[in-house]
N, C-alpha and C positions, 0 to 999 in steps of 0.2 A: 785247358789246351787252348783256351782262348790267349792265354796269356804268351805264350808260346808264340803262337802265329804273330800276335804284337811287336813281340821280344825279336822274330826274325824278320820284323819290316824296318827294324833300327836300321839296318844293311843294304846297300847300295850293291844288285846282286849281279856284279860285271865279272867278265870269264876271266877266268885265273886269278882269282883272289883270291888274296895271303891275310891270315888270319891268326893271330895266336891266341892260345888261351891256356890261361895260369888259373887252375883250380882246385878248389880243397872241399870239394864235395859236390858239387851242384850238377848231378846228371844230366836234368833235363837241359839243361844250357850244353853243357856236350853234346847230348844226341843232337840238338836242333843246332849247332853249327856245323856238326858231320852232315844234316840234311840241307844246309846253304852250300856246302861243296858239292855238293852230290847231284846236285840243281844245275850249278853253274861252272863245275871245273875248281880248278883251281887247289889249294893247299890248307890245310889247319895243322898247326903245330900245336900238340899239346902237350905240356907241361903240368904235373902236382907238385902241391905246394910243398910236400915233403921230400921231394927229387932236386927241390931247390936249396942249391946252398949259396945264402945270399952274399957272403964274402967274394966269391966267383962267377957272381952271373952276368953272362957277357948276351948279348945278341948284336946280330947282324945293323950295319946303319939303314935305314931307307927299307927294309925287307918286308913289313907288312902294312894292307890297308886300315885292319885293326887290331887293335889290342882288348882282349875280353880279361878282366880281373874279377873269379869269380869268389865270392868269399874270402878272401885271402888279406885283407889288409891289416886285421888286428892280430893276425900270427907272424906278421912280418917285425923286425927288430929295426929295419930300417927305409920305410916307409919313403921318404923322399927317394932314395938310394934306389930302390926297385922304379921307380916313378920316371923317376929320369933315363933311367936304363929302358923302359918304356917308350919312353919320347924319342930317345936315337932310334928308336928299330922302326919306327913310323914314317910312312911317306908323309911329304908335307902335305895340307890338308885332310890327314889323313884322320881317324878317330881312337879317343878309347874310351871304352865300357867298362863301368865298375858296378859290379853289385857289389853290397853289403847286408847281411840279416840286422832288419830294423832292430831288434835288441840290444846289437852287438855295439851299431855304430849310428849316429844321427847323419843327415842327409848334408846338415852344414858342415861338416867333419870332412866330407867325400869333397864337397865343392872347393873348399879352401887347401886341399892337398891338390888339387886342379890348379887353381889359380896360381899358388906359390911355386907351383913346379910348371910355368907358363903353359899350360893348356887354357885355352880360349874358348868363347860362347859354352861354356858350362851351362848344363842343364841336369834337373830331375826329372826324370819321366817313372810316372807312376805308372807301373805294371804290375809288378807282384804285391802279395798280401805281405808277405813275410821279409822280400829284398826291397831296400834303398836302390835305385838305378840313375847313375849319372852320367851323360855322354859330355863328353869333352874334344875339341878339336887342336891339334897342330896346327898353327899356323906358321907359313913361310914368314920369313923374317923377323917375328915378332918374341920376344925374352932370348932363348937360347938360337931361334931359327934354326939351321940344319940340324 
């Protein structure tokens, strides 16, 4: 339970926070995000991996303060396309949080994905025993800019 509380501390709990969670079975993460939303109000947009059609996946520009990808990257055909879509859906100075099972994907590949898709200040955060966690920031006027 301490792990989940530490995970929840990654979020600045502002009123009307907007979070996108694309999930591949991480129930504890979804519950933690729901608790954050319940605490401060706001909106959680939740999508299961199997409900996403990669070729038609679209998001509104600058809609979210956080995008949380829960163990999905190894099951996506075009990771960069998904990450770019998420990038454009984030407000300026917003964050992406990527979780990936340690036995499926190493942390360096996650950091590389963030870097090549213009996320900055990428950091590994050691929270969970079985998941790598990487947090990165969309910076206004860097790389893809808006």
